[in-house]
Structures are given as structure tokens and as C-alpha cells.
N, C-alpha and C positions, 0 to 999 in steps of 0.2 A: 265308309269311314276309314277302314284299314288302308285303302288305296291312297286316301288323302294324307294319312300319316306317313306312308312310304314316300310320297311326293315331297313332303316337307323335309323329311330326313335327307332325301337326295339333294334338295336345295341347300340344306345346311352344309353338305360336303363341298359345295362350291365356294363356301365362305371360309375365311381364315379359321383354322381349327384352334389356334391358340386363344384361350379365353372363351371358347364357345360353350354355351350352356343350353341344354335342352330339357324341358320339363313337360311331362304329360299328366293329365288328370283324368280319372274315370268317373262315369256317372253311377247311379245306383244299380244299374244293370251290368256294371263291369266293362262298359265300352268306353274307349277314349273319347272324351267330349271336349277337352281343351288341350292345346299344344302351344307351348311358348318356346321360342328360340331367341337367345341373346348372344350377340357377338360384339367384338370391339367396334365394328362398323355400324351396328344398329341391331334391329331385331324384328321378329314377326310373330304373330299369334293367330291361332285359328280356334274359334269357339263355335259350338253347335247347339247350345242350349236354346230351345224355342222361346222360353220366357225372357231370357236375357236379350236375345236378338230383337224380339218384338218391342221391348222397352226402349231400344236405341234407334229403331228404324225411322221414327218421326212420322209414321202414318198409322191410322187406326186400323184395327182388324174388322173386316166386313162382318156385320151381325150374323151370327149363326155359322160362319165359315169354320172349317176344321183344317188343321195342318195336313198337307198332302202326305199320303202314305208312301214311304220309300221302302226299297228292298231291305230285308234284314232289320226292319223296324228302325232304320237310321233316322236321325232327326231331319226335318225338312227345312232347317235354318242354317245359316252360315254367317259368321262375322270374321272376316279376314282383314288383318291390320298389319301393314308393312311399313317400317320406318328405317331407312338407311341414309344417313346424312340428310341432304335436302330432299331426298326422294320420299314421298309419302303416298301410300295407296291404301284405301279402305273400301271394302265391299261388304255391305249388309244385305242379306237376301233371305226371303222366307216364302215358301210355297203353300198355297191353300186351295181348297175346293169348296164350292157352295152349290146348293140345290137351286139357287136363284139364277135367272137368265143373265147373259153377259150385259144386256142393256141396263139392268138394275145395278150390277157391279160397277159398270162404267160410270153411271150417274153418281154413285156414292163417292167414287174416287176422283171424279172430275171436281167435285166440291172440296174434298179433303186436300187435294194437291194445290188448291187455290191459295193456301197459306204460303206457298213458295213462289207466288207470282203467276205469270202467264202459264197456261197449260196447252200443250200441243198434242194432237192425236196422230199417230203414225201407224203405217202398216209396211213392214219391211223398212226401207229407208226413205219412204215417201209419205208426205202428209195425206191424211184421209180427206176426201172431198169436203170442202167447207172449213177445214181446220187451218189455223195460221201455220206458216212455214217455219217460224222460229219464235223463241221467247225473247223478251226484252233484254235478257242477259246473254243472248247469242246462241242458245242451245237449239239445234235443229234435229230433224229426223235422221239426217245423214251421219251425225256424230256416232262413232262406234262406241257403244256403251256395254258391249258384251265382253266382260273381262274373263278370260279363260285361265282360272287358277288350277283346275284339274277337270277331268271329264265329269266328275260328280258335281263339283261346284258349278260348272257350266250349265248342267241340267237344272240347277236350282235358280240360276240367274236368267237363262234364256229358255223360253217355253217352246217356241216353234217359229219357223221362218214366216208362217202366215198369221202369227198372232197380231193382235192390235195392242198398241202401247199408248199410254198417256204419260207425258213427260213434262217435268217442270224443273226450273233452275238454270244453271249455267253449264258450260262444258266441263268445268272442274268439279262442280257440285250438283249432282243430279238426283232427283227422286223419280222413280219409274214404276208404273203399274202395267204389267203385261197380262192380257187375259184372252181366253179362247173358250168356245163352247165345248163341253165334254159330258157325255152320258146324260144329256138332258139338263145339265147345270152348267157351271163355269169352273174352269181351272185358272187360277191367277197367281201371279208372283209379285211381291213387293220388293223393291230394290232401292237402296241408297248408296250412292257412289261418291267417294272423294278421290279425285284423280290428280296425278302430278300436273302441275301447271306448266305448259310449255310456253315458248316464246310468243306464239301467236296469241294466246290468251293474255299474256302480259301486255302485248301491244294494244289489244282491244280494251284492256282495263285502263290504259293510259289515254 
């Protein structure tokens, strides 16, 4: 958490200092849980409250799953929101563990992701055998969805190079569930992404 705050502070130094406002909030244990930065050009916020992130992710928590334990009892959730003019980026991520098998977790989220349209299954940047190669909205396994905000955030968003992912949505709005077997159960992460829309997305939309 402290590394995340240092990264945000460093980012703020790259922005115009005139009118820059930084606010941090601590949780019940005295740890920084929320950071807000406002500048004349826009702002960004980072929140790590498990309950708040879970409520905004748009995906249910697998029955019986528990938040993944992090070093120093850090929260296993992240809500990163950046707005600078037309640029908007939001990453919601939450890590969990379950004693159930990856097949059971996969089946649960295959159904849950259906609310966002077609669901594709990927390993690395390739579709798993038998899975469609893209969604109707143009999302593919090859689309880079691992947004590196900091090393700590990256660990919450990306599990492992060999993980399996279920993905639904479009290139600019994605819901992802990554999962892998661990200690006789399953380690999985829930991610919702709102990415800047580039010219290629705009052309496809037209």
C-alpha cells in the first residue's frame, strides 16, 4: 500500500503543481485506503476497500470464496480511476481464493459473465480449444488487458502467465475472470476495465 501511495505521489509531481490537491484517508487500522489527486487538468483516485470494490465490479463473489491474503494484511482489492480531459481509465480488481476446483469456479463465472454478452476463454493470448476467438463486440484473447498501475496493482490484476481467463465485453469495456489451481483449490481474480477508446475502436463502432 505504501508503495502505491509513493507511486501516486510521484505521478502527481509530473502534473502542474498549481492548484494540485492531494487527499489521503486511512482505514480503521491506520493504513491509507483511499488517495485522491485533483489538478486543473483532471484527477485520479485509488481505493482499496474490499466491500466498496466488490459492489462496483459487476460480478458476484463465488460462494464461500475469501479475499486473497496479501503481505502486511493489505487489501486484496483496487479501484483505480483516472480522468484527464478526454482520457479516462478505470480498473476494478479483486483477488480471491476458494477450496473448490477451477472447473467449478469456471462454470460459475461462465454463467455470470453471460450478462455482458459473449464469453471467450483464453490462455495467454490464445483461445482455449473449442472457445470462440472473439466476442460480438470485438474483444479477443490478444487484446492487452493487463494494465500496470504499479507492481502491487499488477499482481492483483494479473495472476500468472499460465492462468486461464474468461472474458466478456468490448476492447474498451471488459469484464475478466482469471483463475488457476492452487493448494488443492482455486486462486482467482475479478477485473472490470474501462479503457481509453482509440481510433480503431471508434472505426469499429461506426
